[in-house]
MIDOSE-1310 file (N, C-alpha, C; in nm, 2 decimals, decimal comma, always signed):
residues 153
mkkh	+0,11/-0,08/+0,01/+0,03/+0,00/-0,04/+0,07/+0,14/-0,01; +0,05/+0,24/-0,06/+0,12/+0,45/-0,12/+0,14/+0,45/+0,02; +0,24/+0,51/+0,07/+0,22/+0,53/+0,18/+0,27/+0,68/+0,12; +0,12/+0,81/+0,17/+0,09/+0,94/+0,12/+0,24/+1,03/+0,25
slqe	+0,27/+1,12/+0,14/+0,31/+1,28/+0,16/+0,19/+1,33/+0,26; +0,24/+1,39/+0,39/+0,14/+1,49/+0,43/+0,04/+1,57/+0,36; +0,16/+1,67/+0,25/+0,11/+1,67/+0,12/+0,01/+1,62/+0,05; -0,04/+1,46/+0,06/-0,11/+1,43/-0,05/-0,26/+1,35/+0,03
leil	-0,22/+1,36/+0,18/-0,29/+1,34/+0,33/-0,36/+1,46/+0,33; -0,33/+1,62/+0,30/-0,42/+1,71/+0,33/-0,53/+1,70/+0,26; -0,54/+1,68/+0,10/-0,55/+1,68/-0,04/-0,64/+1,56/+0,01; -0,64/+1,49/+0,02/-0,75/+1,38/+0,07/-0,83/+1,39/+0,17
ilgw	-0,75/+1,41/+0,26/-0,87/+1,42/+0,42/-0,97/+1,55/+0,34; -0,91/+1,65/+0,31/-1,00/+1,79/+0,20/-1,09/+1,69/+0,14; -1,04/+1,62/+0,07/-1,17/+1,58/+0,03/-1,29/+1,48/+0,06; -1,21/+1,36/+0,15/-1,32/+1,33/+0,20/-1,41/+1,36/+0,28
aeer	-1,27/+1,46/+0,35/-1,45/+1,63/+0,41/-1,55/+1,62/+0,42; -1,52/+1,70/+0,24/-1,61/+1,78/+0,15/-1,67/+1,70/+0,14; -1,73/+1,56/+0,10/-1,81/+1,45/+0,11/-1,91/+1,44/+0,16; -1,86/+1,47/+0,32/-1,91/+1,39/+0,41/-1,98/+1,55/+0,47
eliq	-1,93/+1,64/+0,36/-1,99/+1,78/+0,44/-1,94/+1,86/+0,56; -1,81/+1,85/+0,64/-1,79/+1,88/+0,72/-1,71/+2,02/+0,70; -1,65/+2,03/+0,61/-1,62/+2,17/+0,55/-1,70/+2,26/+0,58; -1,73/+2,32/+0,62/-1,84/+2,50/+0,59/-1,74/+2,50/+0,66
vgnn	-1,67/+2,66/+0,57/-1,67/+2,77/+0,67/-1,67/+2,85/+0,74; -1,64/+2,87/+0,86/-1,66/+2,98/+1,00/-1,81/+2,83/+1,09; -1,75/+2,66/+1,05/-1,85/+2,66/+1,18/-1,73/+2,56/+1,18; -1,66/+2,63/+1,28/-1,59/+2,47/+1,38/-1,54/+2,44/+1,51
fkqr	-1,64/+2,48/+1,56/-1,67/+2,46/+1,71/-1,69/+2,31/+1,75; -1,74/+2,21/+1,66/-1,74/+2,08/+1,71/-1,62/+2,00/+1,66; -1,55/+2,08/+1,55/-1,41/+2,04/+1,47/-1,31/+2,07/+1,64; -1,34/+2,19/+1,73/-1,28/+2,20/+1,76/-1,20/+2,05/+1,94
lkli	-1,41/+2,04/+1,92/-1,44/+1,97/+2,04/-1,40/+1,83/+2,00; -1,40/+1,78/+1,84/-1,33/+1,70/+1,83/-1,14/+1,62/+1,85; -1,10/+1,77/+1,82/-1,00/+1,79/+1,91/-0,94/+1,80/+2,07; -1,02/+1,80/+2,12/-1,03/+1,82/+2,28/-1,04/+1,64/+2,27
eesg	-1,12/+1,57/+2,24/-1,19/+1,45/+2,25/-1,07/+1,40/+2,19; -0,98/+1,34/+2,10/-0,89/+1,30/+2,05/-0,74/+1,27/+2,13; -0,72/+1,43/+2,14/-0,62/+1,50/+2,26/-0,70/+1,40/+2,37; -0,78/+1,38/+2,48/-0,80/+1,30/+2,56/-0,75/+1,15/+2,56
elag	-0,78/+1,10/+2,42/-0,76/+0,94/+2,38/-0,62/+0,92/+2,42; -0,52/+1,03/+2,37/-0,36/+1,00/+2,31/-0,35/+1,04/+2,45; -0,44/+1,18/+2,51/-0,34/+1,13/+2,69/-0,35/+1,00/+2,77; -0,45/+0,93/+2,75/-0,48/+0,81/+2,86/-0,39/+0,76/+2,74
ailk	-0,39/+0,67/+2,61/-0,29/+0,55/+2,56/-0,09/+0,64/+2,62; -0,08/+0,75/+2,59/+0,01/+0,77/+2,71/+0,01/+0,70/+2,84; -0,06/+0,75/+2,93/-0,04/+0,67/+3,05/-0,03/+0,61/+3,05; -0,11/+0,47/+2,96/-0,13/+0,35/+2,95/+0,02/+0,24/+2,90
qdvk	+0,06/+0,34/+2,85/+0,22/+0,33/+2,68/+0,13/+0,21/+2,64; +0,00/+0,23/+2,56/-0,04/+0,19/+2,47/+0,02/+0,25/+2,29; +0,11/+0,19/+2,24/+0,15/+0,21/+2,18/+0,08/+0,21/+2,09; -0,01/+0,13/+2,05/-0,08/+0,15/+1,93/-0,24/+0,22/+1,90
eqkd	-0,26/+0,26/+2,04/-0,33/+0,38/+2,06/-0,27/+0,51/+1,99; -0,13/+0,51/+2,07/-0,10/+0,69/+2,11/-0,03/+0,70/+1,93; -0,04/+0,61/+1,83/-0,01/+0,65/+1,71/-0,11/+0,63/+1,66; -0,22/+0,63/+1,70/-0,34/+0,65/+1,60/-0,40/+0,75/+1,63
algd	-0,43/+0,78/+1,80/-0,45/+0,95/+1,85/-0,41/+1,00/+1,82; -0,23/+1,02/+1,75/-0,16/+1,12/+1,63/-0,19/+1,13/+1,58; -0,29/+1,02/+1,44/-0,30/+0,99/+1,34/-0,43/+1,14/+1,31; -0,54/+1,05/+1,38/-0,65/+1,13/+1,38/-0,69/+1,28/+1,46
mfvv	-0,58/+1,33/+1,50/-0,53/+1,43/+1,54/-0,53/+1,53/+1,47; -0,44/+1,43/+1,36/-0,39/+1,56/+1,20/-0,52/+1,55/+1,13; -0,55/+1,43/+1,15/-0,67/+1,44/+1,08/-0,82/+1,54/+1,09; -0,80/+1,53/+1,28/-0,92/+1,69/+1,30/-0,81/+1,83/+1,23
lvil	-0,73/+1,84/+1,28/-0,63/+2,01/+1,27/-0,66/+2,00/+1,12; -0,65/+1,86/+0,99/-0,66/+1,94/+0,85/-0,86/+1,95/+0,81; -0,89/+1,91/+0,86/-0,99/+1,91/+0,82/-1,03/+2,03/+0,87; -0,97/+2,10/+1,01/-0,97/+2,22/+1,11/-0,98/+2,34/+1,04
agqi	-0,85/+2,32/+0,97/-0,81/+2,39/+0,87/-0,88/+2,46/+0,71; -0,94/+2,34/+0,73/-1,03/+2,32/+0,58/-1,15/+2,42/+0,64; -1,18/+2,42/+0,82/-1,33/+2,50/+0,80/-1,28/+2,66/+0,81; -1,14/+2,69/+0,83/-1,18/+2,80/+0,84/-1,08/+2,88/+0,77
dykl	-1,06/+2,82/+0,56/-0,99/+2,86/+0,55/-0,84/+2,91/+0,54; -0,82/+2,80/+0,55/-0,66/+2,81/+0,62/-0,55/+2,70/+0,54; -0,50/+2,75/+0,44/-0,42/+2,66/+0,42/-0,27/+2,58/+0,48; -0,23/+2,49/+0,52/-0,13/+2,43/+0,61/-0,05/+2,44/+0,51
rlds	+0,13/+2,42/+0,60/+0,23/+2,45/+0,45/+0,32/+2,31/+0,58; +0,29/+2,23/+0,52/+0,34/+2,04/+0,54/+0,41/+2,07/+0,55; +0,52/+2,11/+0,43/+0,66/+2,07/+0,39/+0,74/+2,05/+0,47; +0,74/+2,21/+0,58/+0,92/+2,22/+0,70/+0,83/+2,18/+0,78
flrw	+0,81/+2,15/+0,88/+0,79/+2,24/+1,07/+0,86/+2,30/+1,10; +0,85/+2,44/+1,22/+0,98/+2,47/+1,30/+1,02/+2,35/+1,39; +1,13/+2,39/+1,44/+1,18/+2,30/+1,50/+1,19/+2,31/+1,69; +1,18/+2,32/+1,72/+1,22/+2,31/+1,95/+1,29/+2,25/+1,93
sdet	+1,33/+2,26/+2,04/+1,47/+2,24/+2,12/+1,39/+2,17/+2,33; +1,43/+2,08/+2,32/+1,38/+2,06/+2,45/+1,34/+2,13/+2,57; +1,46/+2,20/+2,52/+1,51/+2,35/+2,65/+1,32/+2,44/+2,61; +1,29/+2,44/+2,50/+1,18/+2,55/+2,48/+1,03/+2,45/+2,48
yssr	+1,03/+2,37/+2,49/+0,92/+2,26/+2,50/+0,91/+2,19/+2,60; +1,00/+2,16/+2,68/+1,01/+2,05/+2,75/+1,00/+1,91/+2,72; +1,03/+1,79/+2,76/+0,99/+1,66/+2,75/+0,82/+1,72/+2,80; +0,73/+1,70/+2,85/+0,60/+1,67/+2,92/+0,53/+1,69/+2,82
hevl	+0,49/+1,60/+2,81/+0,36/+1,59/+2,71/+0,23/+1,65/+2,72; +0,17/+1,66/+2,84/+0,12/+1,81/+2,90/+0,09/+1,88/+2,84; +0,21/+1,95/+2,84/+0,24/+2,04/+2,78/+0,20/+2,10/+2,59; +0,24/+2,00/+2,62/+0,24/+1,96/+2,43/+0,08/+1,96/+2,42
ihei	+0,00/+1,90/+2,48/-0,08/+1,84/+2,44/-0,21/+1,96/+2,49; -0,17/+2,03/+2,61/-0,23/+2,14/+2,60/-0,19/+2,25/+2,48; -0,10/+2,26/+2,42/-0,05/+2,37/+2,29/-0,16/+2,37/+2,24; -0,15/+2,22/+2,15/-0,24/+2,15/+2,10/-0,38/+2,22/+2,11
ihgs	-0,41/+2,21/+2,23/-0,58/+2,23/+2,26/-0,54/+2,40/+2,24; -0,49/+2,41/+2,30/-0,52/+2,62/+2,28/-0,41/+2,70/+2,23; -0,35/+2,62/+2,12/-0,28/+2,72/+1,99/-0,36/+2,81/+1,95; -0,33/+2,84/+1,80/-0,38/+3,00/+1,80/-0,43/+2,93/+1,63
fhgl	-0,57/+2,91/+1,68/-0,64/+2,83/+1,51/-0,66/+2,92/+1,43; -0,65/+3,02/+1,44/-0,65/+3,12/+1,30/-0,52/+3,08/+1,23; -0,40/+3,04/+1,28/-0,24/+3,03/+1,17/-0,27/+2,84/+1,29; -0,28/+2,71/+1,18/-0,29/+2,62/+1,19/-0,14/+2,64/+1,26
lqpm	-0,07/+2,72/+1,22/+0,07/+2,61/+1,18/+0,16/+2,58/+1,28; +0,12/+2,66/+1,41/+0,23/+2,59/+1,53/+0,13/+2,51/+1,58; +0,04/+2,47/+1,63/-0,06/+2,34/+1,63/+0,02/+2,22/+1,57; +0,03/+2,21/+1,44/+0,11/+2,17/+1,35/+0,18/+2,07/+1,37
ctln	+0,29/+2,21/+1,39/+0,42/+2,16/+1,43/+0,40/+2,07/+1,57; +0,34/+2,19/+1,66/+0,36/+2,10/+1,75/+0,34/+1,96/+1,78; +0,25/+1,88/+1,70/+0,18/+1,77/+1,67/+0,31/+1,67/+1,65; +0,33/+1,78/+1,56/+0,45/+1,65/+1,47/+0,59/+1,67/+1,58
ylae	+0,60/+1,75/+1,71/+0,73/+1,79/+1,76/+0,66/+1,62/+1,91; +0,54/+1,59/+1,90/+0,50/+1,54/+1,97/+0,48/+1,45/+1,90; +0,51/+1,35/+1,85/+0,52/+1,21/+1,77/+0,62/+1,19/+1,74; +0,73/+1,27/+1,75/+0,91/+1,24/+1,73/+0,95/+1,26/+1,89
llgy	+0,91/+1,35/+2,01/+0,93/+1,27/+2,11/+0,87/+1,21/+2,18; +0,73/+1,05/+2,13/+0,72/+0,97/+2,14/+0,78/+0,84/+2,07; +0,86/+0,89/+1,99/+0,92/+0,83/+1,90/+0,85/+0,76/+1,82; +0,75/+0,86/+1,73/+0,71/+0,78/+1,63/+0,73/+0,92/+1,51
nlte	+0,65/+0,91/+1,39/+0,69/+0,95/+1,24/+0,51/+1,05/+1,30; +0,50/+1,12/+1,29/+0,39/+1,26/+1,22/+0,32/+1,15/+1,07; +0,41/+1,12/+0,97/+0,39/+1,07/+0,82/+0,32/+0,98/+0,83; +0,37/+0,83/+0,89/+0,32/+0,72/+0,95/+0,15/+0,73/+1,02
cang	+0,16/+0,79/+1,10/+0,06/+0,81/+1,18/-0,09/+0,84/+1,15; -0,08/+0,96/+1,09/-0,20/+1,04/+0,98/-0,16/+0,86/+0,82; -0,12/+0,83/+0,80/-0,14/+0,70/+0,68/-0,21/+0,64/+0,75; -0,21/+0,61/+0,90/-0,28/+0,48/+0,98/-0,44/+0,55/+0,97
awle	-0,41/+0,65/+0,99/-0,53/+0,72/+1,06/-0,59/+0,72/+0,91; -0,60/+0,80/+0,79/-0,58/+0,79/+0,63/-0,67/+0,63/+0,63; -0,62/+0,52/+0,67/-0,65/+0,39/+0,59/-0,76/+0,37/+0,64; -0,78/+0,43/+0,76/-0,87/+0,37/+0,94/-1,00/+0,46/+0,83
ikdr	-0,98/+0,55/+0,79/-1,16/+0,67/+0,75/-1,15/+0,65/+0,64; -1,09/+0,61/+0,52/-1,07/+0,62/+0,39/-1,19/+0,62/+0,30; -1,27/+0,46/+0,36/-1,35/+0,40/+0,29/-1,50/+0,45/+0,39; -1,49/+0,53/+0,50/-1,61/+0,49/+0,67/-1,70/+0,58/+0,60
kgkt	-1,80/+0,54/+0,61/-1,97/+0,61/+0,57/-2,01/+0,68/+0,65; -2,13/+0,72/+0,68/-2,19/+0,81/+0,75/-2,26/+0,97/+0,72; -2,36/+1,04/+0,81/-2,35/+1,14/+0,76/-2,27/+1,23/+0,90; -2,32/+1,33/+0,83/-2,27/+1,43/+0,91/-2,46/+1,55/+0,96
ingt	-2,45/+1,55/+1,10/-2,55/+1,63/+1,17/-2,50/+1,67/+1,23; -2,48/+1,87/+1,25/-2,58/+1,97/+1,32/-2,35/+1,95/+1,31; -2,29/+1,99/+1,23/-2,16/+1,92/+1,22/-2,06/+1,90/+1,29; -2,12/+1,72/+1,34/-2,04/+1,62/+1,39/-2,01/+1,49/+1,27
fikn	-1,90/+1,48/+1,22/-2,02/+1,37/+1,14/-1,98/+1,18/+1,22; -2,12/+1,12/+1,21/-2,21/+1,01/+1,27/-2,14/+0,91/+1,18; -2,07/+0,80/+1,19/-2,02/+0,72/+1,11/-2,10/+0,58/+1,12; -2,09/+0,54/+1,06/-2,27/+0,44/+1,03/-2,13/+0,32/+1,11
e	-2,24/+0,20/+1,17/-2,22/+0,16/+1,23/-2,15/+0,00/+1,13
């Protein structure tokens, strides 16, 4: 199976979200809540030292951030991430998760850079995590109700 770059995944995810009527400029409150939900799943996976769930949550957070960027009509720059030292952010995961949740959503560069940095701190590659999330959602069916995608069971 072909591994996609983050830029390719952005296009695929936005197309997927568009088909499911998730890209509605100006309507992003539910997507922000989804990011908080996924951040909680990541925190739980870190506490349990569950590698599979950590990778899954990181990939899901990438998907949520891409959709959020689409909702606020913001073009992500995924070809290069800012680099931070451990002195800047420390290796404390809760600080990074807080930054993702409370970052500037009118310019998603910082939360996306922070997500990439967190993936690296945990020993993962964000592109790998995002590809896993894409494989999980790409054929998912369901409908959007009041700004929330409800998948078919």
